[in-house]
C-alpha positions in Angstrom: 0.0 0.0 0.0 1.2 3.4 -0.7 2.0 5.5 2.4 -0.1 8.6 2.8 1.9 11.7 3.1 1.4 13.6 6.5 3.2 16.1 8.6 1.7 14.9 12.0 4.4 14.5 14.8 5.0 10.9 15.8 5.1 10.2 19.6 6.4 7.2 21.4 4.2 5.6 24.1 6.4 7.1 26.9 6.3 10.5 25.3 2.6 10.6 25.1 2.2 9.2 28.6 4.6 11.9 29.9 2.7 14.6 28.1 -0.6 13.5 29.5 0.9 13.3 33.0 2.3 16.8 32.7 -0.9 18.2 31.3 -3.0 16.7 34.2 -0.6 17.7 36.9 -0.2 21.3 35.6 -3.9 21.9 35.2 -5.1 19.9 38.2 -2.5 20.3 41.0 -4.0 20.1 44.4 -7.7 19.4 44.2 -10.6 18.5 46.6 -12.8 15.8 45.5 -16.1 14.6 47.1 -17.2 11.1 46.7 -18.0 7.7 48.2 -15.3 5.3 49.3 -15.5 2.2 47.1 -13.2 -0.8 46.9 -10.6 -0.5 49.6 -7.4 -2.5 50.3 -4.5 -2.3 52.8 -1.5 -4.4 51.5 1.4 -5.3 53.7 3.3 -2.2 52.7 1.0 -0.1 54.9 -0.2 2.0 51.9 -4.0 2.5 51.4 -5.6 1.9 48.0 -9.3 2.7 47.5 -11.8 4.0 44.8 -13.5 7.3 45.0 -16.8 7.2 43.1 -20.1 8.8 42.4 -23.1 7.6 40.5 -21.3 7.9 37.1 -17.5 7.8 37.5 -14.6 6.3 39.5 -11.2 7.7 40.4 -8.4 5.6 41.9 -7.0 7.0 45.1 -3.7 6.2 46.9 -2.5 7.3 50.4 1.0 6.5 51.5 1.8 4.8 54.8 3.2 7.9 56.5 0.2 10.0 55.6 -2.4 7.4 56.7 -0.9 7.2 60.2 -1.6 10.9 60.7 -5.3 10.8 59.9 -7.7 11.2 62.7 -10.0 8.5 61.4 -9.7 5.8 58.8 -12.0 5.7 55.7 -14.4 2.8 55.5 -16.2 1.5 52.4 -19.5 3.3 51.8 -18.5 6.4 53.7 -18.9 9.7 51.8 -15.7 11.7 52.2 -13.8 14.7 50.9 -10.2 14.1 49.9 -7.5 16.6 49.2 -4.5 15.6 47.1 -2.6 15.8 43.9 -4.0 14.5 40.6 -1.6 12.5 38.5 -1.3 9.5 36.2 0.1 6.0 36.4 1.7 5.3 33.0 2.1 1.6 33.7 -1.6 1.1 33.4 -2.6 4.1 31.4 -4.9 5.5 34.1 -5.1 8.6 36.2 -5.4 8.7 40.0 -5.2 11.0 43.0 -2.5 10.9 45.7 -4.5 11.6 48.8 -2.9 13.8 51.5 -5.9 14.4 53.7 -9.3 12.9 54.1 -12.4 14.0 56.1 -16.0 12.9 56.3 -18.4 14.8 54.1 -20.3 16.6 56.9 -21.4 15.7 60.4 -23.9 13.2 59.0 -21.1 11.0 57.6 -19.2 11.1 60.9 -22.3 10.1 62.8 -23.0 7.3 60.4 -19.4 6.1 60.9 -19.8 6.5 64.7 -23.0 4.5 64.7 -21.5 1.7 62.6 -18.5 1.5 64.9 -20.7 1.5 68.0 -22.7 -1.5 66.7 -19.5 -3.3 66.0 -18.1 -2.8 69.5 -21.4 -3.6 71.0 -21.6 -6.9 69.2 -18.2 -7.7 70.7 -19.5 -7.2 74.2 -17.3 -4.2 75.1 -20.4 -2.3 76.4 -22.0 -5.1 78.5 -23.1 -4.2 82.0 -21.4 -7.3 83.3 -18.1 -5.7 82.5 -18.8 -2.6 84.6 -16.9 -2.3 87.9 -18.0 -0.6 91.1 -16.2 2.6 91.9 -14.2 2.6 95.2 -15.9 4.5 98.0 -12.7 6.3 99.2 -10.0 6.1 96.5 -6.5 6.8 98.0 -5.0 7.7 94.6 -6.9 9.0 91.5 -5.3 8.9 88.0 -6.4 11.7 85.7 -5.9 11.4 81.9 -6.2 14.9 80.4 -4.3 17.9 79.1 -2.1 19.3 81.9 -2.5 22.9 80.7 -6.3 23.1 80.2 -9.0 24.2 82.6 -10.3 20.7 83.1 -7.5 19.5 85.4 -7.9 22.7 87.5 -11.6 22.1 87.8 -11.1 18.5 88.9 -8.4 19.4 91.5 -10.4 22.3 92.9 -13.5 20.1 93.2 -11.6 17.2 94.9 -10.0 19.7 97.3 -13.5 21.0 98.3 -15.0 17.6 98.8 -12.3 15.2 100.0 -8.6 16.0 99.4 -7.0 13.0 97.6 -3.7 12.2 96.0 -3.9 12.8 92.2 -1.6 11.6 89.5 -1.9 13.4 86.1 -1.0 11.6 82.9 -0.6 14.4 80.3 -2.0 13.7 76.9 -3.3 15.6 73.8 -7.1 15.6 73.9 -7.5 16.6 70.2 -5.8 15.9 67.0 -4.0 12.9 65.3 -2.1 11.7 68.4 -5.0 12.0 70.8 -6.3 8.4 70.6 -2.9 6.6 71.0 -1.8 8.8 73.8 -5.1 8.3 75.8 -5.0 4.5 75.2 -1.4 4.4 76.3 -2.2 6.4 79.5 -5.0 4.0 80.5 -2.8 1.0 79.9 0.1 2.7 81.7 -1.9 3.3 84.8 -2.9 -0.4 84.8 0.7 -1.5 84.7 1.7 0.4 87.9 2.5 -2.0 90.8 0.5 -1.6 94.0 3.8 -1.4 96.0 5.8 0.5 93.4 7.5 3.8 93.6 4.5 5.5 92.1 1.3 4.3 93.8 -1.2 2.5 91.5 -4.4 4.5 91.1 -7.6 3.1 92.6 -9.7 5.1 90.0 -9.0 6.6 86.6 -10.7 9.7 85.2 -10.5 10.4 81.4 -11.5 14.0 81.0 -11.8 16.7 78.3 -13.8 19.8 77.8 -16.6 20.3 75.3 -16.1 20.6 71.5 -17.4 19.6 68.1 -17.7 16.1 66.8 -14.4 16.4 65.0 -12.7 17.7 68.2 -13.9 14.8 70.2 -13.3 12.2 67.5 -10.1 10.8 69.2 -12.3 9.4 72.0 -14.3 7.4 69.5 -11.3 5.5 68.2 -11.3 1.7 68.7 -8.0 1.6 70.5 -9.2 4.0 73.2 -12.5 2.2 73.7 -10.7 -1.2 73.9 -8.1 0.2 76.4 -10.9 1.5 78.7 -12.9 -1.7 78.4 -9.9 -3.8 79.3 -8.9 -1.7 82.3 -8.7 -3.5 85.6 -9.0 -0.1 87.3 -12.5 1.5 87.3 -12.7 4.3 84.8 -14.9 7.4 84.8 -15.5 9.0 81.4 -15.8 12.8 81.5 -15.4 13.8 77.9 -17.2 16.9 76.6 -20.5 18.4 78.0 -23.5 16.5 79.1 -24.9 16.4 75.6 -21.7 15.1 74.0 -21.7 11.3 73.6 -18.5 9.4 72.6 -17.8 5.7 72.4 -15.6 5.8 75.5 -18.7 6.7 77.5 -20.2 3.3 76.7 -17.0 1.4 77.6 -16.3 3.3 80.9 -17.6 2.0 84.2 -19.3 5.3 84.9 -20.0 8.4 82.7 -19.9 11.9 84.2 -21.7 14.8 82.5 -18.7 17.1 83.1 -15.2 16.8 84.5 -16.4 18.5 87.7 -19.1 15.9 87.9 -16.5 13.2 87.6 -14.7 14.6 90.7 -18.0 14.7 92.6 -18.6 11.1 91.6 -15.1 10.0 92.6 -15.1 11.0 96.3 -17.8 11.8 98.9 -18.1 15.1 100.8 -15.7 14.9 103.7 -17.8 17.1 105.9 -20.9 15.0 105.3 -18.9 11.9 106.0 -17.7 13.3 109.3 -21.2 14.3 110.3 -22.5 10.9 109.3 -19.9 9.1 111.4 -20.6 11.4 114.4 -24.3 10.8 114.0 -23.6 7.0 114.1 -21.5 7.4 117.2 -24.2 9.5 118.9 -26.8 6.9 118.0 -24.6 4.1 119.3 -24.0 5.8 122.6 -27.7 6.6 123.1 -28.6 3.0 122.3 -26.0 1.7 124.8 -27.4 4.0 127.5 -31.0 2.9 126.8 -29.9 -0.8 126.8 -28.0 -0.3 130.1 -30.9 1.5 131.7 -33.3 -1.2 130.6 -31.1 -3.9 132.1 -30.7 -1.9 135.3 -34.5 -1.6 135.7 -35.0 -5.2 135.0 -32.4 -6.1 137.6 -34.0 -3.8 140.2 -37.4 -5.4 139.5 -35.9 -8.9 139.8 -34.1 -8.0 143.0 -37.2 -6.6 144.6 -38.9 -10.0 144.4 -35.9 -11.8 146.1 -36.1 -12.5 149.8 -33.7 -10.9 152.3 -30.6 -12.9 153.0 -31.3 -12.8 156.8 -34.8 -14.2 156.1 -33.3 -17.1 154.1 -31.0 -18.2 156.9 -33.2 -17.4 159.9 -34.9 -20.8 160.1 -31.7 -22.6 159.6 -30.1 -20.5 162.3 -32.8 -21.4 164.7 -32.5 -25.1 163.9 -28.7 -24.8 164.5 -29.2 -23.2 167.9 -31.6 -25.9 168.9 -29.3 -28.6 167.6 -26.4 -27.0 169.5 -28.4 -27.2 172.8 -29.2 -30.8 172.2 -25.9 -31.9 170.9 -23.9 -32.0 174.1 -26.6 -33.9 176.1 -27.1 -36.4 173.2 -23.4 -37.1 173.0 -23.2 -37.8 176.7 -26.3 -40.1 176.6 -24.9 -42.0 173.6 -21.6 -42.5 175.2 -23.2 -43.8 178.4 -25.4 -46.1 176.4 -22.5 -47.6 174.5 -20.4 -48.0 177.7 -23.3 -49.9 179.3 -23.7 -52.1 176.3 -20.0 -52.9 176.4 -20.1 -53.7 180.1 -23.0 -56.1 179.5 -21.3 -58.0 176.7 -17.8 -58.1 178.1 -18.4 -60.9 180.7 -20.1 -63.0 178.1 -17.3 -62.5 175.6 -14.7 -63.5 178.2 -16.6 -66.7 179.1 -17.1 -67.6 175.5 -13.4 -67.1 174.8 -12.5 -69.4 177.7 -14.9 -72.1 176.5 -13.9 -71.9 172.9 -10.2 -71.4 173.4 -9.1 -74.7 171.8 -11.6 -74.5 168.9 -11.8 -72.6 165.7 -14.7 -70.5 167.1 -12.6 -69.7 170.2 -9.8 -68.6 168.0 -12.1 -66.3 166.1 -13.6 -64.9 169.2 -10.2 -64.3 170.6 -9.3 -62.3 167.5 -12.5 -60.3 167.7 -11.8 -59.6 171.4 -8.3 -58.4 170.5 -9.6 -56.2 167.8 -12.4 -54.7 169.8 -10.5 -52.4 172.1 -8.6 -50.6 169.3 -11.7 -50.4 167.2 -13.6 -48.9 170.2 -10.8 -46.5 170.9 -10.7 -45.5 167.2 -14.5 -45.0 167.0 -14.4 -43.0 170.2 -11.6 -40.8 168.8 -13.4 -40.2 165.5 -16.6 -39.2 167.4 -14.6 -36.9 169.6 -13.0 -35.2 166.6 -16.3 -34.8 164.9 -17.7 -33.4 168.2 -14.8 -30.9 168.3 -15.4 -29.9 164.7 -19.1 -29.4 165.2 -18.3 -27.4 168.3 -16.0 -25.1 166.3 -18.7 -24.8 163.6 -21.2 -24.0 166.3 -19.0 -21.4 167.8 -18.4 -19.7 164.4 -22.1 -19.6 163.6 -23.3 -18.9 167.2 -24.5 -15.4 168.0 -22.2 -15.5 171.0 -19.1 -15.1 168.8 -20.8 -12.1 167.2 -21.5 -10.6 170.7 -17.8 -11.0 171.5 -17.0 -8.6 168.6 -18.8 -5.8 170.3 -22.5 -6.4 169.5 -25.3 -6.9 172.0 -28.4 -9.2 171.9 -31.6 -7.3 172.7 -34.6 -9.1 174.1 -37.8 -7.9 175.7 -39.3 -8.9 179.0 -40.7 -12.1 177.4 -37.3 -13.1 176.2 -38.1 -12.5 172.5 -35.6 -10.9 170.2 -36.1 -7.2 169.4 -35.3 -6.8 165.7 -36.4 -3.1 165.1 -36.9 0.1 166.9 -40.5 0.1 165.8 -41.2 -2.9 168.1 -40.5 -0.7 171.2 -42.4 1.8 173.1 -41.5 4.2 176.0 -40.8 2.5 179.3 -40.5 -1.0 177.8 -38.1 -3.2 179.7 -35.2 -4.7 177.8 -32.4 -7.2 178.5 -29.0 -6.5 176.8 -26.8 -9.5 176.6 -23.0 -8.7 176.2 -20.1 -11.0 176.0 -19.4 -10.8 179.8 -23.0 -10.8 181.0 -26.5 -9.4 180.9 -27.9 -6.0 182.0 -31.4 -4.6 182.2 -32.5 -1.5 180.5 -35.6 0.6 179.9 -36.7 2.6 176.9 -36.8 6.4 177.6 -38.1 7.5 174.2 -36.8 10.0 171.6 -36.3 12.7 174.1 -33.4 10.8 175.6 -31.4 10.9 172.4 -28.5 13.4 172.2 -29.3 16.5 170.1 -27.3 17.2 167.0 -25.3 20.5 167.0 -24.7 22.4 163.9 -20.9 22.9 163.3 -19.6 26.0 161.6 -19.6 25.9 157.8 -16.0 26.8 157.4 -14.8 24.0 159.7 -17.2 21.3 158.4 -15.7 18.0 157.7 -17.3 15.0 156.1 -18.5 12.5 158.8 -16.4 9.5 159.2 -18.1 6.3 158.2 -18.8 3.9 161.1 -17.2 0.5 160.9 -20.5 -1.4 160.9 -22.4 1.1 158.8 -24.3 -0.7 156.0 -23.9 -4.1 157.6 -26.9 -6.4 157.4 -28.9 -7.4 160.4 -27.5 -10.6 162.0 -30.6 -11.7 163.9 
């Protein structure tokens, strides 16, 4: 075939690819593109490859490993995003693509959709179950606070703790916004859990994760999975105090308790010291009052029981009289018994001697002789035992007898009929009395109250307490 003459320039494949690349990069440098994340892959290199599409077209997107690690959140398939990057071509496959430098959700709605999807995922794993929640300690000795050391949040917490119940606080400084927020907060929670109870730095009994209010984007670091998992796995109880009362983050679901504000977290962590002191004092007062009431009740019951008991003197009066009567009869009875036994012995002695003589050469005689030999010692022994018993009874009689009491300085008062006078109410004026002392008896007559000595009033300045009488308060003996 004959060649057609033309003056068109002839390009190589590389030349035309380079020209296209330069044209696109020169006319479309840094651009912002809005679209939906399509097919997404993360190879072992750490780079991120995904499609950015709308209802008509698709653009390939690439994000290098170093850039991806700085993003606040990672794109997920189906999420509408806005990417910023440089448009270029890939000559090896004759296609154009965008090198993504930054990515953000396309509005709050997209963020909330991502947040809800992540919440459902973590909920399905059981990270928000009530069974995982721990009880907060009543009086934590050490409180760990994860927050920014330069913000107003830490000052509010310390001020509130000082007002309610001063407690030792350890602050773990973190960034509460931006790309490094999530890893720093997660590392802080895990770091507190790794403290030893007996280490140089005391292990906290409670952790407070706190941040002030902000937009959804500002609080996004507390929605990241690594933060939620660190809080859910914490062996130390955690209070979430992120944002204001209307701000909800995923850390709130994983924490053991959610506080509406950082100040509320401090109020939740410790009781009011003044109220606690008042409560303890009230318990002490109630305990003392209950003890007094119980003691008074037992005292009244004891008094009521003692009122029904007989007097000790009445209990032993009958036995004392029987003892006096037995004492009077004892001496005569012992003499009569001794005379009777002596008479019986005198009566059987001749017969025993004759029987011994008759039976001297027989077995019976031998036995009688043995009995005769044993009888005098046995009689002597029996007599000695009776005598010793008599002496013991005599001593007992002396110790219980009223005569021994009289020897100590008392007197036995009887009336004209010989009856004991036990009380002054039994006497009248001119009654005759007999006073028995240790060395004898004397007569007396009652003169009445006029015969008693009159009491004289001593000067007040020289008054002395009366000396107690030796026998004052002693019970009546008879």
